[in-house]
N, C-alpha and C positions, 0 to 999 in steps of 0.2 A: 261310876268308873271301876274297872278291875285292874288290880295292881300285883305285880309279882316283883319281889326284892330278894335277890340272891336266893331263889327259891330252890330246895334240894330235897330229893327224896331218894333214899336207899332202902332196897329190900336184901338185907344180908351183905353179899359181895356185889350186887348188882345196883349200880346207879341208873335209876329210871329219870330222874330229872336234876339236872347238874346246873347250879347257880343259875338259873333263868332270871332275867330281869326285863320287864316290859310294862307298858301301860297301855290298857284298851279304853279309848277315850269314847264319849258320848257323841252322837249325831254323825256316826260313820259304822260302816260295816267293816269289821277286821276280820280277815280270812286267817285261819290258823292251819298252816301245812307243815307236812313232813311225812317221811316213809313210816310204814309199819314198823312198830316198835321204838319210834322216836321220842315218846314220852308225850304225847298230846292228850291222850285220855287221862293218863296220871296227872297232868298240868291242871286239866279241867275239874278232876275231883279235888284236887288240893285247895283250888280257888272257892269250890262249894263246900268245903268242910267235911268233905266224904273221906278223905284221908288226912293224916296229921305230917306235916314237913318234917323230914330229918333236921333241917335248918332253913333260914330265910322265913320271909313273910308271903302270907296269900292274903290280900285285903279287898274286901267288896266295898266301895265308898268310903274307903279309909279305915276299915274295921274288918277284923276276922269274922268270917261268915256265921260262926257260933255265937259271937257278940250281939248280932242282929236281932231285934225284938220281934220283928214280924219279917222273917227272911223271904218268904214267898211273896211279899208285897214288893220287895226291892229287886231280887232277882229269880227270874224263871229259867228252869233248864231242861233240856231233853238230851239225856245221856244214854239212854237204852230204851227203845220203844218197846221191847219185850216185858219190861219190869211192870206189868200190871196182871192182877189176878184174872186168870181166864174166865171165871165163873162170874164176874161182876159185868153189869152192863158200862157201856161207856159213861152213861149219866151218872151211875152208882160210884164210878172209878172218880169222877171230877167232884162229886159231892163229897166224898172222902177227903179229897185233897182240900177242898175249900174249908170244910170243917177243922181240920187239923191246921190249916194256915191262917185263920182268923178273915177268911174271905166270904163276902156276901155270896148267898147262893144265887141270887139273880146272875152271877157272872158264869155261872155253868151255862144255861142255854145260849148266852152271848157267845162265849167262845166255840160251843158246837156249831154254831150257825157261822162262824169265822172260818172254820177248819172243814166245813161242808158235811159234819156228820149228824145233822139235825135228824134225818129220816132214819138212822139206825141207832139213834141213843140210847134205845132201850134194849138192843140187840147185845148178846153176850161177847165180850171181846176175844174169847176163844175161837170164835168163828170169823173173827176179821183177817183180811189179808194183810201183808206186811206193809202195804201202803197206808192202808186204813189206821194201823197201829201208829205208824208215823205221824199221821194227822192227830191221832189221840194224844200222842206225847207232845206235840206242839201245842195242842190245846190246854194241856195241863202246865206248860211253860207260861202260857199267856193269861193263867187264870187270875193271877193276882195283880194284872195290870202293871207288871214291874218296869222299872226304868232301865233294868238289865237284861237281856236274853241271851243265853248260851245255848247253843244247838250243836250237838255232836252228830255229823253226817245226816242233816235233815232230810235229804232227797232220796235216801236208800230206800229203794222198793217203791218209789212213786212213778206212776207213768208221765208221760211228757206233759200232760196238762196240769198234774201235781207239781212237777219240776218248775214249769212256769209259775205256778200258784206261790210256791216257796219263794221263787226269785223275786216276785214283786212283794210278797210279805216281809222279807229281811229289809227290802231296799225301803218300804214304808215305815218301818219301825224306826230305822236309823233318821229317815226324813223327820221323823216326829221328835227327835233329839234323844232316842234311846241308846244306850250302848248295846252293840250286836256283835257277838263273837261267835264265829261260825267256823267249825272244821270240816274238811271236806277233801276227797281224793278226785274230785271233777275239776280239773283246772280251768276247763271252759265255763263253768258254772261260776267258779270263784272270780275269774276274770270279768264276768259279766255285771257282778254286784259289788265287789270289794272295793274299799276305797284305801284300806292299809292292809299290810301283809305281815304276819309274825310267822317266820318260818325256823322249824326245830329240826335237830338230827342228832341221833345218839344223846338224846336228853339236853342237848346244849342249844343256845340260840345261834342261828346260822343268819338270819337277817330279820331287820325289823324296820320296814320302809314303806312309803306309799305306793301304791301298785305301779303307777307309770314310772315311777324311778327305778325300781326293782326291775321291771321288764327293760328300760333302757341300758340299765347297767349290766344285764346279764344275758340279753337277746338281741340279735340285730337282723334286720331284713337281709337276706342272701338268696343269691340264685343257686339251685341245684342242679348239676349237669352230671350225666353219665355217658362217657364215650370211652371206646375202645383204644382211643389215642389221647391219653392225659398229657403226656409230657409236652408234645408241640402245642396244646392247647394252652398249658399252664405257662409255657415259656412266652408266647404271645400275649397273654393276659398280663404278666408281669412287666411286659415292655410297655404296656400301656399305663402302668401306675407312675404317678408323680406325686410331688409334695402337695400340691392343691387338691387332688383326688387320688389317694391311694387304693389301689387294687389288690387285695390279698387272696390267695388260693390256700385252702386245706383240704387235706383228706376228708371224706366222709365215710359213712357205712356202705359196705358192697361195692366198693370201687367208684363211688360217687364223688366229684368234686364239689366242694363249698365255696363260692366266690362272693367276695364281700367288696362293695363299692363299684359294682357295674350292675346295669339292669339286664334282663333276658335279652333283649335286642342286641345290645352290644356284645354280649357273650356269644350270641348266634353268629353275628357277623364276624367276630374273632374266629371262631371255629371254622367258619367257612374259609376265611383268609388263611388260617394255619393248615387248612387240608385235613382237619380233624372230624371224624364222623360223630354225630351226635344222636344218642338213642333217647334221652331224656332230658327236658329242660323245663324249669320252671320257676317261680318266684316263691320263697316261703318267707312269710312275714314274721316278724319279731311277735314272741307269743309268751304269755307266762308258762304254759307247758315246757317250753325250751329252756326258759329261764330256771323253772324249778329243778327240771333233769340235771342242769348243770351244777346249781347251787347245792343240790343234795347227793351228786353222784357218789361222793365218798363217805355217805352216811347211811347207805340202805344196808339194813341188817340181814335181810332175807333175799339176796339177789338170785334170780332164775338164771338158767343157763341162757346164753345169748344165742339167737337165731337168725336167720336170715329172713326177717319178716318183710323187708322192705318199708318200712315205717319211717317217718321223718325224725325219730328219735336218736338216731345215729348221728354222732358228729357234732358235738356242742360248738356253738358259736364262740367267737373271741370273748375273752371276758374283759370287762372295761371296769375301772372304778373299784374293783373289789380285790 
């Protein structure tokens, strides 16, 4: 298990991690989410003993990483796939890790086979693609057959087949009873594999909840409609609202209306009865992406200028339970 207790890290006047408290349990995949600059990488480095906390505790199975007698056998990590000497072969790199970690050399061909690099094991890493380096980094994380696996953006640079392979791998590791802690910016991938989510923003904890609960609390299925006649349609929909089935209408991006509590057929029939023209009408299911955007909206450190992209990111759903 990984544990953070009031974990804080400051660099001068900048607070990168601010009193974080959470537990990462075995037997599940825990997704670690947050905008750029939210403190995710710093938190992982603190947990793995690569940085010293300003205050608080970072524990691996109840002990600081530095106190583990054979850390590579307890926790394996991929933080930076580029952190490999380009002149070494994949096999030589893993052999060096094995010798330094007190790991049997027989594990090297085993993990090379697991990640699909057996045929290129003697090639220099400097000639590897980004995706191949990612696979090599994952091999290094698995080398000690650890009970805890920490992966920072593991699908970065992988093709579709590689992404699917990582998806199956992290699920398999958790099903074996291991602790799996994965950071990613790909919400769709996290939604497919994660059981639990830890969300941070500005170095602070924003949410720590099971995936279904977080989506249910911060995202609802809704109907998106674009019409040049929003007022009569809104008025008619609101008249349909009642105590047993409330219907609410909110403004969305680019003049859209976001309708909660009604299905597309009902919205279409209401628009017809109201004499409102409809140019777009579709159901948008509740999703981790929408929940995440709503959760972290105020925590984005490097916001881009808004544009009329026509994506479904505009107009967050109603907030419930937070």
